C-alpha positions, 0 to 999 in steps of 0.5 A: 547530519545523520545519513538516515536523515539526509538520504531521506531528505535527498529522496524527497526532493525527487519528483517520483509521482506515480505516472499511472495515478497522475498522466505525465508524472516522471515516475520513479527512475529518478529515485530509483537511481538516487537508491542505487547510487546510496547503496553502491556507496556502501558496498552493497551488489545492485541489481535494477530491473525494470518492472515495466519500462523505464519504472525500475525495482532497485534491489541491493543484497548484503551477503553473509560470511556464511549460508543462513537465513535471508531477510528482506527490507521492502518499500516503495518509492513512488508517491501518490500526486502533489495537487494542492501542495505548494513545493512538495519536492522541497524538504522542509525541517521543523520541529523535529519533523521532515515535510514534504511529499513522500515524507511519510508515504513512504521515503521515511521508511525507504530510507530507514531500511537503505540505512540499516543495511549501511550499518550492518555493512560498515559494523562488520557485515552478516557472519551468515545469511543474506539482507536483501533491500528492495525499492519497488515502484507502483505501490500506489496503484496496482503493485506491478513492482512488488509482483515482479519482485516475488517472481525473481526473489525470495527470503525467509521473512520480509519487513515492509516499512510503510509508515505504521508509527513504529507499531509492528503490524502483522497484517492489513485490510484488502480491497476490491473495485467494483463497477456497476452499470444500470440501463434506462432508457432514453427519451425526452423529458416531457415523455415519462411513459416513454423513458426509464431513468437510470439514475433513479434506478442506480439509486435503488443499488445504493439504498442497498449498499448503504444497508450492506455497509451498515451491516458490516459495521455490525459485524463481529469485528476482526481483533486487529483490522475491525470491520469490513466496508465499502463506499461509492467511489465516482458515480456518472450518468446522463447527457443532457437536462431535457433527457431522460439518462439511459445509462448510469455508472457507479464505481465502488470500493470494498475493504476486505478482512482476511477471511474474506475472498477478494470476489466477495465484493463482486458476489455481494453486488451481483446479489444485490442487482438480482434481488432488484430484477427480481422486484421489478423486471424492468430493472436492468443492472450489471456489475464487473470486477476492476481490480482487487487484492487480498487481505493478508495477516501473520500469526502475532506469535510467529517468530518474526514479529516476536523477534522484532518486537524484541529488538524494538525494546533493545533499542529504546522503544516500546513495542506494540502489535497491531494492524493496519487498515490500509492495503500494502505490498506485505500482501504481495509478499506474504502470499507469495510465501514470505512471512512479512510484517510492517514496521516503520516511521509514524507522522501524519498526512498520507495523501494529503497537501501536508504530509511529514514524518517524525524524524525520531521515528526514521532513526529508531526505525533504522536502528531496530532494522539493523539489529533485527538484521543482525539477529535474523540472518544469523540465527540458525537455519 
């Protein structure tokens, strides 16, 4: 079995569900230990540093024989939960695919980047420069691993090995989470003159949000990322059937484009609430930002995607440059001054109950990354 596929199987067999997403889940420590052992096995200098207690980033370093440029490969080892899956940590190899939680998102990319370093190390190493392999925690929630990584490490360029189907993605959308609260007045259900229905009043907010989303879809799309969007994620309110609800809460998500600040979502919602207050002086609503991350874009003519495209051709692929709809740690690296692209294997079932990766993509990704490391690190400063 190809060493890259063997490592992938070993990683999928480890439960590394993110404990922030699923309370009580084990987190990334066991997967981090497996990654560290694999990298030490072919001679990398390995450092393990906690991004939070019990949640370690694992960094492997391959030094060249003289000074040169530094390239980073980065991927996350945490996964989402496994509700509804029969045997999520039993990797199944079938019809050229590997099934299991994290097979596509993104232990395949992690295996490919680690094995690319092995290929380089065992074929003479780097004439110059440095290759950094970063396996980080918590991308599936708030990216504390990537934040900790860029606080200590830098590079001249980076590839984040998220599942792109071997497309070179030079950008992706951002996101913002906003919580809206609308107040009413509690009263007995038989006394409408005394009550104000917070849930019905939240309906006014929802109507405007739906109109805003329709408007976003009609705007001129970003050439690689399409349009921004929003959706109502979670809504709650009321206490009992026979009472007017005094409060309703909505949690929503706005997906943003590179020219939009993360603050745009909160600004849009507050404008809606102010408009409703002007229409009805009894309307009471507030909004607060919960969390957000900016979008990211690297010019498609930057050296990194162009060099990677040449490498993909060299290893037998057909390079495609595009963008990703989902947020990734590439934004953390990019906004920290490390030009970054996404490039990883393809498959299906992200965050679903049947997840798989195409194994030919995994090995081609590994081959391309190994050649990219040689070419980039050996290029003049």
